[in-house]
ZALUM-575538 format. One record per residue (C-alpha): residue number from 0; x, y, z; residue in three letters. Coordinates in steps of 0.5 Angstrom, whole numbers, plus 2048, in hexadecimal, padded with zeros to 3 digits. Layout:
N
<node><num>NUM</num><x>X</x><y>Y</y><z>Z</z><residuo>ALA</residuo></node>
...
***
This chain:
268
<node><num>0</num><x>893</x><y>86D</y><z>8BA</z><residuo>UNK</residuo></node>
<node><num>1</num><x>891</x><y>864</y><z>8BA</z><residuo>UNK</residuo></node>
<node><num>2</num><x>88F</x><y>860</y><z>8B3</z><residuo>UNK</residuo></node>
<node><num>3</num><x>88A</x><y>85A</y><z>8B4</z><residuo>UNK</residuo></node>
<node><num>4</num><x>88C</x><y>854</y><z>8B0</z><residuo>UNK</residuo></node>
<node><num>5</num><x>887</x><y>850</y><z>8AC</z><residuo>UNK</residuo></node>
<node><num>6</num><x>887</x><y>849</y><z>8A8</z><residuo>UNK</residuo></node>
<node><num>7</num><x>88C</x><y>848</y><z>8A2</z><residuo>UNK</residuo></node>
<node><num>8</num><x>887</x><y>847</y><z>89E</z><residuo>UNK</residuo></node>
<node><num>9</num><x>883</x><y>84E</y><z>89F</z><residuo>UNK</residuo></node>
<node><num>10</num><x>88A</x><y>851</y><z>89E</z><residuo>UNK</residuo></node>
<node><num>11</num><x>88B</x><y>84E</y><z>897</z><residuo>UNK</residuo></node>
<node><num>12</num><x>884</x><y>850</y><z>895</z><residuo>UNK</residuo></node>
<node><num>13</num><x>886</x><y>857</y><z>897</z><residuo>UNK</residuo></node>
<node><num>14</num><x>88C</x><y>857</y><z>894</z><residuo>UNK</residuo></node>
<node><num>15</num><x>889</x><y>854</y><z>88D</z><residuo>UNK</residuo></node>
<node><num>16</num><x>884</x><y>85A</y><z>88D</z><residuo>UNK</residuo></node>
<node><num>17</num><x>88A</x><y>85F</y><z>88D</z><residuo>UNK</residuo></node>
<node><num>18</num><x>88D</x><y>85C</y><z>887</z><residuo>UNK</residuo></node>
<node><num>19</num><x>886</x><y>85C</y><z>884</z><residuo>UNK</residuo></node>
<node><num>20</num><x>885</x><y>863</y><z>885</z><residuo>UNK</residuo></node>
<node><num>21</num><x>88C</x><y>865</y><z>882</z><residuo>UNK</residuo></node>
<node><num>22</num><x>88C</x><y>860</y><z>87C</z><residuo>UNK</residuo></node>
<node><num>23</num><x>885</x><y>862</y><z>87A</z><residuo>UNK</residuo></node>
<node><num>24</num><x>883</x><y>869</y><z>878</z><residuo>UNK</residuo></node>
<node><num>25</num><x>87C</x><y>867</y><z>878</z><residuo>UNK</residuo></node>
<node><num>26</num><x>87C</x><y>865</y><z>87F</z><residuo>UNK</residuo></node>
<node><num>27</num><x>878</x><y>868</y><z>885</z><residuo>UNK</residuo></node>
<node><num>28</num><x>87D</x><y>86C</y><z>889</z><residuo>UNK</residuo></node>
<node><num>29</num><x>880</x><y>86A</y><z>88F</z><residuo>UNK</residuo></node>
<node><num>30</num><x>87C</x><y>86E</y><z>895</z><residuo>UNK</residuo></node>
<node><num>31</num><x>87F</x><y>871</y><z>89B</z><residuo>UNK</residuo></node>
<node><num>32</num><x>87C</x><y>86C</y><z>89F</z><residuo>UNK</residuo></node>
<node><num>33</num><x>87E</x><y>866</y><z>89C</z><residuo>UNK</residuo></node>
<node><num>34</num><x>885</x><y>868</y><z>89C</z><residuo>UNK</residuo></node>
<node><num>35</num><x>885</x><y>86A</y><z>8A3</z><residuo>UNK</residuo></node>
<node><num>36</num><x>882</x><y>863</y><z>8A5</z><residuo>UNK</residuo></node>
<node><num>37</num><x>888</x><y>860</y><z>8A0</z><residuo>UNK</residuo></node>
<node><num>38</num><x>88D</x><y>863</y><z>8A4</z><residuo>UNK</residuo></node>
<node><num>39</num><x>889</x><y>861</y><z>8AB</z><residuo>UNK</residuo></node>
<node><num>40</num><x>889</x><y>85A</y><z>8A9</z><residuo>UNK</residuo></node>
<node><num>41</num><x>890</x><y>859</y><z>8A7</z><residuo>UNK</residuo></node>
<node><num>42</num><x>894</x><y>854</y><z>8AA</z><residuo>UNK</residuo></node>
<node><num>43</num><x>898</x><y>856</y><z>8B0</z><residuo>UNK</residuo></node>
<node><num>44</num><x>899</x><y>850</y><z>8B4</z><residuo>UNK</residuo></node>
<node><num>45</num><x>896</x><y>84C</y><z>8BA</z><residuo>UNK</residuo></node>
<node><num>46</num><x>89A</x><y>850</y><z>8BF</z><residuo>UNK</residuo></node>
<node><num>47</num><x>8A0</x><y>854</y><z>8C0</z><residuo>UNK</residuo></node>
<node><num>48</num><x>8A5</x><y>856</y><z>8C5</z><residuo>UNK</residuo></node>
<node><num>49</num><x>8AA</x><y>85C</y><z>8C3</z><residuo>UNK</residuo></node>
<node><num>50</num><x>8AE</x><y>861</y><z>8C7</z><residuo>UNK</residuo></node>
<node><num>51</num><x>8AE</x><y>869</y><z>8C5</z><residuo>UNK</residuo></node>
<node><num>52</num><x>8B2</x><y>86F</y><z>8C6</z><residuo>UNK</residuo></node>
<node><num>53</num><x>8AE</x><y>875</y><z>8C7</z><residuo>UNK</residuo></node>
<node><num>54</num><x>8B1</x><y>87C</y><z>8C5</z><residuo>UNK</residuo></node>
<node><num>55</num><x>8AE</x><y>882</y><z>8C7</z><residuo>UNK</residuo></node>
<node><num>56</num><x>8B0</x><y>889</y><z>8C4</z><residuo>UNK</residuo></node>
<node><num>57</num><x>8AE</x><y>88F</y><z>8C6</z><residuo>UNK</residuo></node>
<node><num>58</num><x>8AE</x><y>896</y><z>8C2</z><residuo>UNK</residuo></node>
<node><num>59</num><x>8B5</x><y>898</y><z>8C5</z><residuo>UNK</residuo></node>
<node><num>60</num><x>8B7</x><y>891</y><z>8C2</z><residuo>UNK</residuo></node>
<node><num>61</num><x>8B8</x><y>88E</y><z>8CA</z><residuo>UNK</residuo></node>
<node><num>62</num><x>8B7</x><y>887</y><z>8CA</z><residuo>UNK</residuo></node>
<node><num>63</num><x>8B5</x><y>882</y><z>8CF</z><residuo>UNK</residuo></node>
<node><num>64</num><x>8B6</x><y>87A</y><z>8CD</z><residuo>UNK</residuo></node>
<node><num>65</num><x>8B1</x><y>875</y><z>8D0</z><residuo>UNK</residuo></node>
<node><num>66</num><x>8B2</x><y>86D</y><z>8CF</z><residuo>UNK</residuo></node>
<node><num>67</num><x>8AC</x><y>869</y><z>8CF</z><residuo>UNK</residuo></node>
<node><num>68</num><x>8AA</x><y>861</y><z>8CE</z><residuo>UNK</residuo></node>
<node><num>69</num><x>8A3</x><y>85F</y><z>8CB</z><residuo>UNK</residuo></node>
<node><num>70</num><x>89F</x><y>859</y><z>8CA</z><residuo>UNK</residuo></node>
<node><num>71</num><x>899</x><y>859</y><z>8C5</z><residuo>UNK</residuo></node>
<node><num>72</num><x>894</x><y>853</y><z>8C4</z><residuo>UNK</residuo></node>
<node><num>73</num><x>88E</x><y>852</y><z>8BE</z><residuo>UNK</residuo></node>
<node><num>74</num><x>888</x><y>84F</y><z>8C1</z><residuo>UNK</residuo></node>
<node><num>75</num><x>884</x><y>84F</y><z>8BA</z><residuo>UNK</residuo></node>
<node><num>76</num><x>87E</x><y>850</y><z>8BE</z><residuo>UNK</residuo></node>
<node><num>77</num><x>87E</x><y>84B</y><z>8C3</z><residuo>UNK</residuo></node>
<node><num>78</num><x>87A</x><y>84C</y><z>8C9</z><residuo>UNK</residuo></node>
<node><num>79</num><x>879</x><y>853</y><z>8C6</z><residuo>UNK</residuo></node>
<node><num>80</num><x>880</x><y>855</y><z>8C6</z><residuo>UNK</residuo></node>
<node><num>81</num><x>883</x><y>858</y><z>8C0</z><residuo>UNK</residuo></node>
<node><num>82</num><x>88A</x><y>859</y><z>8C3</z><residuo>UNK</residuo></node>
<node><num>83</num><x>88E</x><y>85A</y><z>8C9</z><residuo>UNK</residuo></node>
<node><num>84</num><x>895</x><y>85E</y><z>8CB</z><residuo>UNK</residuo></node>
<node><num>85</num><x>899</x><y>860</y><z>8D1</z><residuo>UNK</residuo></node>
<node><num>86</num><x>89F</x><y>864</y><z>8D1</z><residuo>UNK</residuo></node>
<node><num>87</num><x>8A4</x><y>865</y><z>8D6</z><residuo>UNK</residuo></node>
<node><num>88</num><x>8A9</x><y>86B</y><z>8D7</z><residuo>UNK</residuo></node>
<node><num>89</num><x>8B0</x><y>869</y><z>8D9</z><residuo>UNK</residuo></node>
<node><num>90</num><x>8B4</x><y>86F</y><z>8D9</z><residuo>UNK</residuo></node>
<node><num>91</num><x>8B5</x><y>875</y><z>8DB</z><residuo>UNK</residuo></node>
<node><num>92</num><x>8B4</x><y>874</y><z>8E3</z><residuo>UNK</residuo></node>
<node><num>93</num><x>8AF</x><y>879</y><z>8E3</z><residuo>UNK</residuo></node>
<node><num>94</num><x>8AA</x><y>875</y><z>8DF</z><residuo>UNK</residuo></node>
<node><num>95</num><x>8AD</x><y>86E</y><z>8E0</z><residuo>UNK</residuo></node>
<node><num>96</num><x>8A8</x><y>869</y><z>8E2</z><residuo>UNK</residuo></node>
<node><num>97</num><x>8A2</x><y>86D</y><z>8DF</z><residuo>UNK</residuo></node>
<node><num>98</num><x>89D</x><y>868</y><z>8DB</z><residuo>UNK</residuo></node>
<node><num>99</num><x>898</x><y>869</y><z>8D6</z><residuo>UNK</residuo></node>
<node><num>100</num><x>893</x><y>864</y><z>8D4</z><residuo>UNK</residuo></node>
<node><num>101</num><x>88D</x><y>865</y><z>8CE</z><residuo>UNK</residuo></node>
<node><num>102</num><x>888</x><y>860</y><z>8CC</z><residuo>UNK</residuo></node>
<node><num>103</num><x>884</x><y>861</y><z>8C6</z><residuo>UNK</residuo></node>
<node><num>104</num><x>87D</x><y>85E</y><z>8C4</z><residuo>UNK</residuo></node>
<node><num>105</num><x>87A</x><y>85B</y><z>8BE</z><residuo>UNK</residuo></node>
<node><num>106</num><x>874</x><y>85F</y><z>8BF</z><residuo>UNK</residuo></node>
<node><num>107</num><x>875</x><y>865</y><z>8BB</z><residuo>UNK</residuo></node>
<node><num>108</num><x>870</x><y>869</y><z>8C0</z><residuo>UNK</residuo></node>
<node><num>109</num><x>875</x><y>867</y><z>8C6</z><residuo>UNK</residuo></node>
<node><num>110</num><x>87B</x><y>86C</y><z>8C8</z><residuo>UNK</residuo></node>
<node><num>111</num><x>882</x><y>869</y><z>8CA</z><residuo>UNK</residuo></node>
<node><num>112</num><x>883</x><y>868</y><z>8D1</z><residuo>UNK</residuo></node>
<node><num>113</num><x>88A</x><y>86B</y><z>8D3</z><residuo>UNK</residuo></node>
<node><num>114</num><x>88D</x><y>86B</y><z>8DA</z><residuo>UNK</residuo></node>
<node><num>115</num><x>893</x><y>86E</y><z>8DD</z><residuo>UNK</residuo></node>
<node><num>116</num><x>898</x><y>86C</y><z>8E2</z><residuo>UNK</residuo></node>
<node><num>117</num><x>89C</x><y>871</y><z>8E6</z><residuo>UNK</residuo></node>
<node><num>118</num><x>8A1</x><y>86E</y><z>8EB</z><residuo>UNK</residuo></node>
<node><num>119</num><x>8A1</x><y>874</y><z>8EF</z><residuo>UNK</residuo></node>
<node><num>120</num><x>89A</x><y>874</y><z>8F0</z><residuo>UNK</residuo></node>
<node><num>121</num><x>89A</x><y>86C</y><z>8F1</z><residuo>UNK</residuo></node>
<node><num>122</num><x>893</x><y>86C</y><z>8ED</z><residuo>UNK</residuo></node>
<node><num>123</num><x>890</x><y>86A</y><z>8E7</z><residuo>UNK</residuo></node>
<node><num>124</num><x>88C</x><y>870</y><z>8E4</z><residuo>UNK</residuo></node>
<node><num>125</num><x>887</x><y>86F</y><z>8DE</z><residuo>UNK</residuo></node>
<node><num>126</num><x>887</x><y>874</y><z>8D9</z><residuo>UNK</residuo></node>
<node><num>127</num><x>881</x><y>878</y><z>8D8</z><residuo>UNK</residuo></node>
<node><num>128</num><x>87E</x><y>879</y><z>8D1</z><residuo>UNK</residuo></node>
<node><num>129</num><x>87F</x><y>880</y><z>8D3</z><residuo>UNK</residuo></node>
<node><num>130</num><x>886</x><y>87F</y><z>8D3</z><residuo>UNK</residuo></node>
<node><num>131</num><x>888</x><y>87B</y><z>8CD</z><residuo>UNK</residuo></node>
<node><num>132</num><x>889</x><y>882</y><z>8C9</z><residuo>UNK</residuo></node>
<node><num>133</num><x>88F</x><y>883</y><z>8CE</z><residuo>UNK</residuo></node>
<node><num>134</num><x>896</x><y>882</y><z>8CD</z><residuo>UNK</residuo></node>
<node><num>135</num><x>899</x><y>87B</y><z>8CE</z><residuo>UNK</residuo></node>
<node><num>136</num><x>89F</x><y>87B</y><z>8D3</z><residuo>UNK</residuo></node>
<node><num>137</num><x>8A1</x><y>882</y><z>8D0</z><residuo>UNK</residuo></node>
<node><num>138</num><x>8A1</x><y>880</y><z>8C9</z><residuo>UNK</residuo></node>
<node><num>139</num><x>89E</x><y>883</y><z>8C3</z><residuo>UNK</residuo></node>
<node><num>140</num><x>899</x><y>87C</y><z>8C3</z><residuo>UNK</residuo></node>
<node><num>141</num><x>893</x><y>87D</y><z>8C7</z><residuo>UNK</residuo></node>
<node><num>142</num><x>890</x><y>877</y><z>8CB</z><residuo>UNK</residuo></node>
<node><num>143</num><x>88B</x><y>877</y><z>8C5</z><residuo>UNK</residuo></node>
<node><num>144</num><x>890</x><y>876</y><z>8C0</z><residuo>UNK</residuo></node>
<node><num>145</num><x>893</x><y>870</y><z>8C4</z><residuo>UNK</residuo></node>
<node><num>146</num><x>88C</x><y>86C</y><z>8C4</z><residuo>UNK</residuo></node>
<node><num>147</num><x>889</x><y>869</y><z>8BE</z><residuo>UNK</residuo></node>
<node><num>148</num><x>884</x><y>86D</y><z>8BA</z><residuo>UNK</residuo></node>
<node><num>149</num><x>87F</x><y>869</y><z>8B6</z><residuo>UNK</residuo></node>
<node><num>150</num><x>87E</x><y>86A</y><z>8AE</z><residuo>UNK</residuo></node>
<node><num>151</num><x>877</x><y>86B</y><z>8AF</z><residuo>UNK</residuo></node>
<node><num>152</num><x>877</x><y>871</y><z>8B4</z><residuo>UNK</residuo></node>
<node><num>153</num><x>879</x><y>876</y><z>8AE</z><residuo>UNK</residuo></node>
<node><num>154</num><x>877</x><y>877</y><z>8A7</z><residuo>UNK</residuo></node>
<node><num>155</num><x>87D</x><y>876</y><z>8A2</z><residuo>UNK</residuo></node>
<node><num>156</num><x>87E</x><y>879</y><z>89B</z><residuo>UNK</residuo></node>
<node><num>157</num><x>883</x><y>877</y><z>896</z><residuo>UNK</residuo></node>
<node><num>158</num><x>885</x><y>87E</y><z>894</z><residuo>UNK</residuo></node>
<node><num>159</num><x>88B</x><y>87C</y><z>88F</z><residuo>UNK</residuo></node>
<node><num>160</num><x>891</x><y>878</y><z>88E</z><residuo>UNK</residuo></node>
<node><num>161</num><x>898</x><y>87C</y><z>88F</z><residuo>UNK</residuo></node>
<node><num>162</num><x>89F</x><y>87A</y><z>88F</z><residuo>UNK</residuo></node>
<node><num>163</num><x>8A2</x><y>87B</y><z>896</z><residuo>UNK</residuo></node>
<node><num>164</num><x>8AA</x><y>87A</y><z>897</z><residuo>UNK</residuo></node>
<node><num>165</num><x>8AA</x><y>875</y><z>891</z><residuo>UNK</residuo></node>
<node><num>166</num><x>8A4</x><y>871</y><z>893</z><residuo>UNK</residuo></node>
<node><num>167</num><x>89D</x><y>871</y><z>88F</z><residuo>UNK</residuo></node>
<node><num>168</num><x>898</x><y>873</y><z>894</z><residuo>UNK</residuo></node>
<node><num>169</num><x>890</x><y>873</y><z>895</z><residuo>UNK</residuo></node>
<node><num>170</num><x>88E</x><y>87A</y><z>899</z><residuo>UNK</residuo></node>
<node><num>171</num><x>888</x><y>879</y><z>89D</z><residuo>UNK</residuo></node>
<node><num>172</num><x>885</x><y>87E</y><z>8A2</z><residuo>UNK</residuo></node>
<node><num>173</num><x>881</x><y>87B</y><z>8A8</z><residuo>UNK</residuo></node>
<node><num>174</num><x>87C</x><y>87F</y><z>8AB</z><residuo>UNK</residuo></node>
<node><num>175</num><x>879</x><y>87D</y><z>8B2</z><residuo>UNK</residuo></node>
<node><num>176</num><x>872</x><y>87B</y><z>8B3</z><residuo>UNK</residuo></node>
<node><num>177</num><x>872</x><y>87D</y><z>8BA</z><residuo>UNK</residuo></node>
<node><num>178</num><x>873</x><y>885</y><z>8B9</z><residuo>UNK</residuo></node>
<node><num>179</num><x>876</x><y>886</y><z>8C0</z><residuo>UNK</residuo></node>
<node><num>180</num><x>87C</x><y>882</y><z>8BE</z><residuo>UNK</residuo></node>
<node><num>181</num><x>883</x><y>885</y><z>8C0</z><residuo>UNK</residuo></node>
<node><num>182</num><x>884</x><y>886</y><z>8B8</z><residuo>UNK</residuo></node>
<node><num>183</num><x>880</x><y>889</y><z>8B3</z><residuo>UNK</residuo></node>
<node><num>184</num><x>883</x><y>884</y><z>8AE</z><residuo>UNK</residuo></node>
<node><num>185</num><x>889</x><y>880</y><z>8AC</z><residuo>UNK</residuo></node>
<node><num>186</num><x>88D</x><y>87F</y><z>8A5</z><residuo>UNK</residuo></node>
<node><num>187</num><x>890</x><y>879</y><z>8A4</z><residuo>UNK</residuo></node>
<node><num>188</num><x>895</x><y>877</y><z>89F</z><residuo>UNK</residuo></node>
<node><num>189</num><x>895</x><y>86F</y><z>89D</z><residuo>UNK</residuo></node>
<node><num>190</num><x>89A</x><y>86C</y><z>899</z><residuo>UNK</residuo></node>
<node><num>191</num><x>897</x><y>869</y><z>894</z><residuo>UNK</residuo></node>
<node><num>192</num><x>89B</x><y>863</y><z>893</z><residuo>UNK</residuo></node>
<node><num>193</num><x>89B</x><y>860</y><z>89A</z><residuo>UNK</residuo></node>
<node><num>194</num><x>895</x><y>864</y><z>89D</z><residuo>UNK</residuo></node>
<node><num>195</num><x>899</x><y>867</y><z>8A3</z><residuo>UNK</residuo></node>
<node><num>196</num><x>898</x><y>86E</y><z>8A5</z><residuo>UNK</residuo></node>
<node><num>197</num><x>89E</x><y>872</y><z>8A5</z><residuo>UNK</residuo></node>
<node><num>198</num><x>89C</x><y>879</y><z>8A6</z><residuo>UNK</residuo></node>
<node><num>199</num><x>896</x><y>87C</y><z>8AA</z><residuo>UNK</residuo></node>
<node><num>200</num><x>894</x><y>883</y><z>8AB</z><residuo>UNK</residuo></node>
<node><num>201</num><x>88F</x><y>885</y><z>8B1</z><residuo>UNK</residuo></node>
<node><num>202</num><x>88B</x><y>88B</y><z>8B1</z><residuo>UNK</residuo></node>
<node><num>203</num><x>888</x><y>88E</y><z>8B8</z><residuo>UNK</residuo></node>
<node><num>204</num><x>881</x><y>890</y><z>8B9</z><residuo>UNK</residuo></node>
<node><num>205</num><x>882</x><y>897</y><z>8B7</z><residuo>UNK</residuo></node>
<node><num>206</num><x>885</x><y>893</y><z>8B0</z><residuo>UNK</residuo></node>
<node><num>207</num><x>88C</x><y>896</y><z>8B1</z><residuo>UNK</residuo></node>
<node><num>208</num><x>891</x><y>891</y><z>8AF</z><residuo>UNK</residuo></node>
<node><num>209</num><x>893</x><y>88F</y><z>8B6</z><residuo>UNK</residuo></node>
<node><num>210</num><x>898</x><y>889</y><z>8B5</z><residuo>UNK</residuo></node>
<node><num>211</num><x>89B</x><y>884</y><z>8B0</z><residuo>UNK</residuo></node>
<node><num>212</num><x>89E</x><y>87D</y><z>8B1</z><residuo>UNK</residuo></node>
<node><num>213</num><x>8A3</x><y>87A</y><z>8AC</z><residuo>UNK</residuo></node>
<node><num>214</num><x>8A4</x><y>873</y><z>8AC</z><residuo>UNK</residuo></node>
<node><num>215</num><x>8AA</x><y>86E</y><z>8AA</z><residuo>UNK</residuo></node>
<node><num>216</num><x>8A8</x><y>867</y><z>8AA</z><residuo>UNK</residuo></node>
<node><num>217</num><x>8AC</x><y>860</y><z>8AA</z><residuo>UNK</residuo></node>
<node><num>218</num><x>8AA</x><y>859</y><z>8A8</z><residuo>UNK</residuo></node>
<node><num>219</num><x>8AB</x><y>854</y><z>8AE</z><residuo>UNK</residuo></node>
<node><num>220</num><x>8A9</x><y>84D</y><z>8AC</z><residuo>UNK</residuo></node>
<node><num>221</num><x>8A6</x><y>850</y><z>8A6</z><residuo>UNK</residuo></node>
<node><num>222</num><x>8A2</x><y>854</y><z>8AA</z><residuo>UNK</residuo></node>
<node><num>223</num><x>8A2</x><y>85C</y><z>8A9</z><residuo>UNK</residuo></node>
<node><num>224</num><x>8A3</x><y>85F</y><z>8B0</z><residuo>UNK</residuo></node>
<node><num>225</num><x>8A5</x><y>866</y><z>8B2</z><residuo>UNK</residuo></node>
<node><num>226</num><x>8AD</x><y>868</y><z>8B2</z><residuo>UNK</residuo></node>
<node><num>227</num><x>8AD</x><y>86F</y><z>8B4</z><residuo>UNK</residuo></node>
<node><num>228</num><x>8A7</x><y>874</y><z>8B4</z><residuo>UNK</residuo></node>
<node><num>229</num><x>8A8</x><y>87C</y><z>8B5</z><residuo>UNK</residuo></node>
<node><num>230</num><x>8A2</x><y>880</y><z>8B8</z><residuo>UNK</residuo></node>
<node><num>231</num><x>8A3</x><y>887</y><z>8B7</z><residuo>UNK</residuo></node>
<node><num>232</num><x>89E</x><y>88C</y><z>8BA</z><residuo>UNK</residuo></node>
<node><num>233</num><x>89E</x><y>892</y><z>8B6</z><residuo>UNK</residuo></node>
<node><num>234</num><x>89B</x><y>897</y><z>8BB</z><residuo>UNK</residuo></node>
<node><num>235</num><x>89F</x><y>896</y><z>8C1</z><residuo>UNK</residuo></node>
<node><num>236</num><x>8A5</x><y>894</y><z>8BC</z><residuo>UNK</residuo></node>
<node><num>237</num><x>8A6</x><y>88E</y><z>8C1</z><residuo>UNK</residuo></node>
<node><num>238</num><x>8A8</x><y>887</y><z>8BE</z><residuo>UNK</residuo></node>
<node><num>239</num><x>8A8</x><y>880</y><z>8C0</z><residuo>UNK</residuo></node>
<node><num>240</num><x>8AD</x><y>87B</y><z>8BC</z><residuo>UNK</residuo></node>
<node><num>241</num><x>8AC</x><y>873</y><z>8BE</z><residuo>UNK</residuo></node>
<node><num>242</num><x>8B1</x><y>86E</y><z>8BC</z><residuo>UNK</residuo></node>
<node><num>243</num><x>8AE</x><y>867</y><z>8BC</z><residuo>UNK</residuo></node>
<node><num>244</num><x>8B3</x><y>861</y><z>8BD</z><residuo>UNK</residuo></node>
<node><num>245</num><x>8B4</x><y>85A</y><z>8BF</z><residuo>UNK</residuo></node>
<node><num>246</num><x>8AD</x><y>858</y><z>8BC</z><residuo>UNK</residuo></node>
<node><num>247</num><x>8AA</x><y>851</y><z>8BD</z><residuo>UNK</residuo></node>
<node><num>248</num><x>8A4</x><y>84E</y><z>8BA</z><residuo>UNK</residuo></node>
<node><num>249</num><x>89F</x><y>848</y><z>8BB</z><residuo>UNK</residuo></node>
<node><num>250</num><x>8A3</x><y>846</y><z>8C2</z><residuo>UNK</residuo></node>
<node><num>251</num><x>89C</x><y>844</y><z>8C5</z><residuo>UNK</residuo></node>
<node><num>252</num><x>89C</x><y>849</y><z>8CA</z><residuo>UNK</residuo></node>
<node><num>253</num><x>897</x><y>847</y><z>8D0</z><residuo>UNK</residuo></node>
<node><num>254</num><x>891</x><y>84B</y><z>8D2</z><residuo>UNK</residuo></node>
<node><num>255</num><x>893</x><y>84B</y><z>8D9</z><residuo>UNK</residuo></node>
<node><num>256</num><x>897</x><y>851</y><z>8D7</z><residuo>UNK</residuo></node>
<node><num>257</num><x>892</x><y>856</y><z>8D6</z><residuo>UNK</residuo></node>
<node><num>258</num><x>88F</x><y>858</y><z>8DD</z><residuo>UNK</residuo></node>
<node><num>259</num><x>890</x><y>85D</y><z>8E2</z><residuo>UNK</residuo></node>
<node><num>260</num><x>894</x><y>858</y><z>8E6</z><residuo>UNK</residuo></node>
<node><num>261</num><x>899</x><y>858</y><z>8E1</z><residuo>UNK</residuo></node>
<node><num>262</num><x>899</x><y>860</y><z>8E0</z><residuo>UNK</residuo></node>
<node><num>263</num><x>89B</x><y>860</y><z>8E8</z><residuo>UNK</residuo></node>
<node><num>264</num><x>8A0</x><y>85B</y><z>8E8</z><residuo>UNK</residuo></node>
<node><num>265</num><x>8A3</x><y>85B</y><z>8E1</z><residuo>UNK</residuo></node>
<node><num>266</num><x>8A5</x><y>856</y><z>8DC</z><residuo>UNK</residuo></node>
<node><num>267</num><x>8AA</x><y>850</y><z>8DF</z><residuo>UNK</residuo></node>
***
């Protein structure tokens, strides 16, 4: 899931419009599309490095732990790119050296390009569009979840406002325009104060409540970033917990990192 950064001026205008809607009873209500664009445009830095612990828990409460390192960069439309991301698994031994890379594009009609490197095969594999609904490395996240879905690919409806864990939230329903998409809809709880999504419910093509993502956030250099996320699959009773640590922002990450050679060799 990556959020694009726009200009500070644009963000100020967006926040001002929220204040006007909240203060003026006669003002036109904020639409779901407007709100999700504001969430998408929230500042998330120019680049980011971090480490993460993936804890995979099955229905018998058996656990597997995986350690990763991640590098992400915002391209803001340069050369047609939105953002690029690369992740490496550092442990345990059976997945060590596995690499995953994703490139997202400004063009809303262009899908993310994603690659997976498996050390045992010594080969970089392009993730096919038909495989993006599959589990990412045994987790409850799909390859699609690991990409950057564009706001314009869904129809957004602001359903209501609701208090969630002492946060006043907007509740937005997002229905894909593409009917063959892996989810029939998503429902997102967005913190009204900070414009951060704190909960997302995913519904499968049969309109069953498939998964729930709950996210805790932290501020690093006055920028909101993930701290902990829990994805629960209600059909399989499997759960993935991701703990984010050692987050660093705006370190002038080199473009040369994001290529197939790095996937094969790792970051040194």
